[in-house]
N, C-alpha and C positions, 0 to 999 in steps of 0.2 A: 726265618729271622734269626740273626745270631745275637747272643748277648754276651757284652763284654769280653771280646776277642781282643788280643794283643796284635794279631796279625791282620791288618787292614786290606790284605788282598781282596781286591773283588770277586765273589761268588757267584756261579750262575747255574741254576738247575733248569735245562732245557734253554729257553728263550727268556727266563726271567731271572733278574737280578735278586740275590739275596741281601737285604738290608741289614746293616749292623745298628742295634738299638741298646738302649741302657736297661729297657723293659718293656714285656709285652704281655697280653693276656691270652691265656692258653687254657681252654675249657673252664672259663669261669675264675681262672685263678691267676694271680700275677707271677710272673717269672722274672727276675732281674738278676744282675750279675752279682748281688750279694745274697742270692738266696730268693728274696721275695717275700718273706714271710711279714716283716713290718708293713710293707706296701699292701699286701694281700689283706692284713688286719684291717687295715683304713679302708679297704674297699669293702670288706665284709660288713664292719659296723655302719658304714653308710647305706648299703642294701638293707641290712636287718632294720635300721631305723626307718627307712622307707616302707617296709614291710608292716612294722609295728604302726606306723602312722595310719596306713591305710586300714588297718582293722580296729580304728578307734572306736567306731560304733558298738563293736563286740566289748571291748574294755569297758564302754561306759553303760554297757546294758544293766538292767535290773533283774532280767528275765533267767541269766545265766549264772550259775553259781561260781565260787571262786575257783573251786578244782577243775571245773571245764574251761574257764578261762586260762588258768595255767597249762592245761593240757593244749590248748590251741595255741599258746604263746612257744610250748615246745615243738609243736609239730610244723609252726608256719613261720615264727621267727627264729627261733634257736637253730632250725636247721638250715636256714641262710646263713646264720652268723657262723656256724660251725662246720661250713662246707669244707671238706678235706683237711679237716684240722689234723687228721691223723699222721700227716707229714709235716705240720709245722715245727719249727725250733722255737718252741714257747719260752720264754724268758719271764722274770717276775713283772717287769714292765710291759709285756703283752699279756700277762694274765690279768694284771691290775686294770688295764683299758678293757679288756672284755668284761672283767666282773663289774666295773663301773656302770657299764652298758645294761648288763642284765639287772643288776640291781635296780637302776632308775626305771627299767621297765616293770619290774616286779612292784615297785611302790607305786606306780600308777595305776597298775592292776588293781591294787588293794585300797587306792585312793588315800594314799599316806602323803601327804605335802606339808612341807614347812609350815608352822614351827612343831608339827608333830614329830616326834622321835621315835626310832626303832631301830635296835642294834641289826648288823646284817646277820647275825646268827638266828636272831628271832625271825627276820624276814624269812631266810632260807627254812625255818621250821614250820612257819605258816604255809608256806607255799611247797613244802616238801621237794625242798631242792638241795644240792650238795655243790660246794665251790666249783666254779667254772673249771678251774686246773684239774680239780678230779676227773670231771666229766670227759675232757680232753685225753688226759691220762689213759683212762680205761678205755675211750675210744679207738686210740693210738694202739693199744696191747690187744685187743680184739682185732683189730684190722692185721697186726702183725701175725697173729696165729693164722687166721684165715689166708694170709699170704703164703705163709710157711706149709701150709696143707696144699698148696697148687703143685702142678707138675714142674719139673727142673726147666721146662723150655719158657715159663712164666718170667717175663722181665723184670717185674718188681720183687720176685723171688731172687733171681739173679742178683738185682742191687741189693737186697739186705746182706748178702755173702761177698758182695765185692770187695776185694783187697788190693788196691792199687799199689804197684810196686814203684820203687825208686825213692828219693830224698825228698822231704819235704822241707819247705822254709825254715830258717832258723827262728827261734823263740818259740812261745808258749803256743800250743796247738790250738786252733779255734774248737769252739764248742759246737761242734756239727750235730746234727738229728741223730747220725749213727752213734756218737759218743754218748749222747744222751739217752739212748736207749741200753747201752751197755752198762753205763753207770747205775741206771734203775734197776737193772738185773743184778748188778753185782751188790747193789745195797739189800736186796731180797736173798742175797747168798746164792744166787744161780749164774753158771755160766753161759755162754751163748750156745754151746752144744747141748746143754741141759734144756735150755728155752726151745730149741729145735725140736728136741725128741719131744718134750711134753706138749708141744702144739698138734702133733699128730694125733693125740686123743682128745676129741673134744670136750669130753667130762673132765678130764684131767685137766685142760688147759682153763675152764673156768675156774677151777680151784687155783691155779697158776695165776690168772688175772687177779683174783681176789687178794692175793698175797702181795702182789705187786702193786695193786691199787687199793690199800686199805681205807676204809671211809673213817 
């Protein structure tokens, strides 16, 4: 399938026509002409909500402790929600949508319903959770370190260093995933060259991730 192509000339691979579409699903993730993050988030939340509903007997069980329930939530629901989040271009709107879903799930696990009130900070403290934006950011940088340690023929590693030539369109540049990574490194006082160098040492990289993702 081809996404968002301007050239509508039909393409064929062997005897099969390549269809032009606005978006499609590949390995469980939504790919679209705008990147697919917004569409992927909607899909992830729907799948995580279905998983959470299937585990309702666990959340209602009086035999399991809160700690065990939260661990099950992390391994079974949150893993579905944050699948491939390392490559998401996360905005404030996306973080808010994800956090609202997680908070709603945690409140149900703790049996907190209206009119009982509890702040998000108190909720996270009881469940030993951190904001979802911090979790995504840490996962992203752990993945970046793992990718930068791969050999030169590894395609994701080549993509991290990809520097397209030519002129871009006039106007303000789009805030891409790659620019977000560069901005986060810059705020931590590190250049991309320093990031690549530090990633080669796993022990040093853990300290780098802690600096890039303060809690």
